[in-house]
C-alpha atoms as one frame of an Amber mdcrd trajectory, in Angstrom:
protein
   6.155  12.689  34.983   5.753  16.756  33.646   8.450  18.181  31.748   9.839
  21.590  32.972  10.919  24.082  30.596  14.403  24.111  31.611  14.771  20.213
  31.425  15.729  19.161  28.001  13.796  16.379  26.621  16.556  15.465  23.795
  19.147  13.709  24.210  21.273  12.511  21.260  22.375   8.510  21.097  24.277
   6.181  19.058  23.099   3.540  16.809  24.998   0.772  14.856  25.209  -0.821
  12.077  23.447  -3.939  12.901  20.297  -1.652  13.911  20.452  -0.113  10.560
  20.599  -3.973   8.923  18.121  -4.718  11.059  16.028  -1.963  10.164  16.481
  -2.028   6.428  15.648  -5.735   6.297  12.293  -5.138   8.586  11.151  -2.343
   5.821  11.958  -4.160   2.822   9.836  -7.069   4.164   7.145  -4.763   5.019
   6.950  -2.638   1.972   4.027   0.302   1.771   1.625   0.499   4.249  -1.745
   1.295   3.006  -1.834   4.488   5.689   1.636   5.327   5.214   2.505   8.862
   5.077   5.330   8.818   2.980   4.281   5.954   0.941   6.880   3.658   2.542
   9.906   5.657   2.148  10.294   6.255   6.117   9.748   2.797   6.902  13.771
   2.406   7.366  14.006   5.321   9.993  10.666   4.225  11.421  12.079   0.483
  12.236  15.498   2.485  12.971  13.743   4.338  15.941  12.159   1.022  17.249
  15.354  -0.445  17.653  17.265   2.735  19.240  14.096   2.974  21.941  13.675
  -0.736  22.176  18.018  -0.450  22.697  18.053   2.679  25.190  14.991   1.340
  27.800  15.766  -2.459  27.517  11.954  -2.823  26.181  11.236  -5.926  23.631
  10.199  -5.210  19.839   6.921  -6.515  18.948   6.241  -4.817  15.211   7.218
  -8.018  13.472   5.697 -10.260  15.730   2.549 -12.342  14.433  -0.710 -11.352
  15.725  -2.739  -7.725  15.224  -1.227  -6.518  18.284   1.854  -5.307  16.323
  -0.491  -2.980  14.858  -1.585  -1.601  17.729   2.708  -0.449  19.467   5.656
  -1.254  18.935   7.696  -2.342  21.973   7.080  -3.662  25.598   8.160  -2.788
  28.728   7.625  -3.459  32.004   3.671  -4.355  30.469   3.431  -0.807  28.976
   2.749  -0.599  25.220   4.625   1.854  23.109   4.520   3.310  20.239   7.383
   4.788  18.487   7.146   7.692  16.082  10.086   8.915  14.062  10.866  11.290
  11.560  13.713  11.895   9.175  15.992  15.192   9.278  18.510  16.738   7.321
  19.599  18.766  10.990  19.311  18.180  14.549  15.791  18.389  16.385  15.589
  21.584  17.965  12.883  21.918  21.538  10.788  24.093  19.362  10.367  21.216
  16.346   7.161  19.128  16.713   6.522  15.419  17.532   3.311  14.002  15.913
   0.543  11.505  15.209  -1.477  11.437  12.242  -5.234  10.991  12.816  -4.849
   7.608  10.936  -2.492   6.256  14.052  -5.520   7.035  17.011  -6.736   3.275
  16.853  -3.830   2.094  18.042  -4.243   0.831  21.111  -0.497   1.880  22.701
   0.555   3.825  26.634   3.504   5.844  25.565   4.541   7.447  22.501   8.341
   7.762  22.010   9.340   9.930  19.404  12.646  10.318  17.933  14.668  12.351
  15.137  17.581  10.739  12.934  19.364  12.770  10.531  20.572  11.109   6.785
  22.889  12.570   4.884  22.289  10.617   1.107  19.233   8.782   2.457  22.085
   6.971   5.105  21.238   8.026   9.268  24.263   9.285  10.624  23.040  10.976
  14.125  19.737   9.726  16.046  17.961  11.473  19.249  15.272  10.509  21.586
  13.192  13.415  21.810  10.980  12.858  24.299   7.753  10.720  25.477   4.172
  11.265  26.715   1.270   9.164  27.760  -1.268   8.307  25.130  -3.955  10.229
  26.230  -1.945  13.129  27.522  -1.028  13.328  24.015  -4.341  14.064  21.915
  -5.355  16.240  25.346  -2.415  18.358  24.498  -1.434  18.452  20.822  -1.891
  20.651  18.337  -4.825  19.161  15.875  -4.389  20.286  11.815  -6.425  19.159
   9.106  -4.702  17.928   5.890  -4.040  21.111   3.808  -3.642  23.493   6.876
  -0.249  25.271   7.314   1.331  24.767  10.764   2.281  28.112  11.601   5.083
  27.214  13.583   7.182  25.665  10.671   4.584  26.633   7.408   4.437  23.239
   7.073   1.571  21.742   4.548   0.141  19.162   6.937  -0.229  16.185   4.700
  -2.797  14.393   6.895  -4.614  15.155   9.537  -2.444  15.292  12.181  -1.596
  16.277  15.705   1.776  18.237  16.870   3.106  18.914  20.070   7.065  20.773
  20.375   9.295  18.507  21.683   9.878  20.584  24.452   6.490  19.727  25.767
   7.382  16.499  25.776   8.458  14.280  29.283  11.937  12.791  29.355  12.209
   9.719  28.288  13.824   7.656  31.256  17.503   5.571  29.457  19.418   3.303
  30.375  23.431   2.810  29.083  23.173   6.311  27.760  26.116   7.688  30.021
  28.867   8.583  27.077  25.240  10.412  25.120  24.886  14.341  25.808  21.602
  15.848  26.121  21.227  18.261  23.207  20.509  21.767  24.320  16.868  23.225
  23.532  16.240  26.323  21.726
């Protein structure tokens, strides 16, 4: 499904205290991954993103299962392998903000990327958005590549690792289940 510029892909969603608690336990058990951009400090946000997407897509979480597939994708729905990429933010996301996949994640054998933004206050999550999705092959064909140390001209951010970026507004909408009370977040 292709996104039209008039259709928002960013949807604010609710999460529960239980989701946060499960994410914190998983993050503590994981520790620091070898290729972690933030040295393990983003693990709770990453796991909370998985919890949220699994809930709203009615997908199964496999990221803590045994075996090596847990390193290739996070969720499974209808046979599709889904990798969730989450960003911690201090403000709500906007359509021109970037989804990012690190070059070190290219080994993952996923079918779809789903992107989330989680707003925190004092280190605690307070709001969350599912920002869109993209077929993995299409993502890398369409994303902009930045090498470590490059300055992303869209936000003047110095890239911390080789990265593939795409504005949220260029992602496809995620088909969510059970989000009737949530509201779409306007594009800017």
